[in-house]
Each structure stands twice: as structure tokens, then as C-alpha cells.
C-alpha positions, 0 to 999 in steps of 0.5 A: 484187393488180396485174395488167397485161394486154398486148393489148386484143383480145377476149382481153385486154380480157375478162380485164382486166374479169373480173379487175377484177371480182374485185378486182385493179387492172389496167392494160391496155396496147394498141399499136394498136386496142382491140378488136383486129383482130376489131373494128377490121380483121377479123370485124366489118368483115367481116361488115358488108361481107358484109351489104351484099354480101348485101343487093344479091344478095338484091335483085338475085336474089330481089327480083322473085320475092318482090314487090320490084321495083327499077329497078336496084340501085346501091352507094354504096361510100363509105356502105358503108365509112362503115357499117362504120366506124360499127359498129367505132366503137360497139363499141370505144366500148363497150369502152372504157366496159366499161374505164372502168366497171370502173376499168381503166387503158388505156395506148396503148403497147408492152410489153416484158419486162426479166426475170421480172415486170419490164416497161417500156412504150414510149409513143406519145410515145417516153416509157419507163417501168416497169410493175409488176405481180403477174401478167402476162397476154399476150393479144397476138393473132396474125398473118396466115398464108398458107395453102400453096396454089401461087400464092397469094403472087402472086395480087393478089386474095388479101388479109388483113384489113389489105388487104395482099397475102399 
């Protein structure tokens, strides 16, 4: 059985790996970032940044109390960002390795349907081709939503996970 998984985020790559383990021939189609928003610009990067901020706060607020004294705490923001990027890269590389281990073909492109079970892919080099599959799994993720809070759209301090204003 041939299965096409559209979307290489947390839902898509897990589904692709599992159906490959069950014996299917799998092609994973990802438009942008393997690992999706969570590994690249959302959950994991946010947790890295929060961890750095938490360390600074703990040293400033609790350090002397528990015997850790410093003459000052400086944040090397480029290094904080480099750490965040390294963690994301390590995780997405791990996902790529899992895909390879499970013999999943990954293609960087957009997919669109022409009809029932008829799908084409548009590659990043603008070439187009059919992608035949017996089953299609759609795991295309989600988009940001702005909460219905008065004034939030005009507040420059409110950004989404891509750094764009809401």
C-alpha cells in the first residue's frame, strides 16, 4: 500500500513513521520545515528561550539566598538564540533520521488535490508532478489565531510564534 502524508509536523511525521513500520510505502510531503511549527518556531524554541530567562531570574532573585553570589548577570542574546537554534536543529535532524531509518521518502514541496485520490506536488524548483497514493493522510497543522481581546491587534507587544504582529 502506498501512503502519502501531507505535512511533516508532529502529527505528520509520527503518522508516516507508524504506517511505514506497518509495511506501507510512504511519501511525506513537507512545504517548509520538517518538525513543523512545534520543533522550529513554536513549542521547543519558546521553551529554550523561557529556560534562559528562568535561569537569569533564578540567579538574580534566589542566588544570594542559596549561596550563589554574582557581581552581575549578563545575557548574551546572540548565544541564547544560537542555543535555541541548535536544539531545534538537533531535534529536526533526529526526525529526518527516523524518516530515513523507516525508508520514508521526504519531498520538499506543496501538495494539492486534483480530485479523489489524485494529487499533484509543486516542488520548490517549480516543477510539478503527480503523486499517486492509495491513502492520503492530511496533517497540515494549523494557523495562528488572535484571541478576541479588545486592543490586542494594535498592541506592538503581542506577537505570534513567527514574530509577526497579531
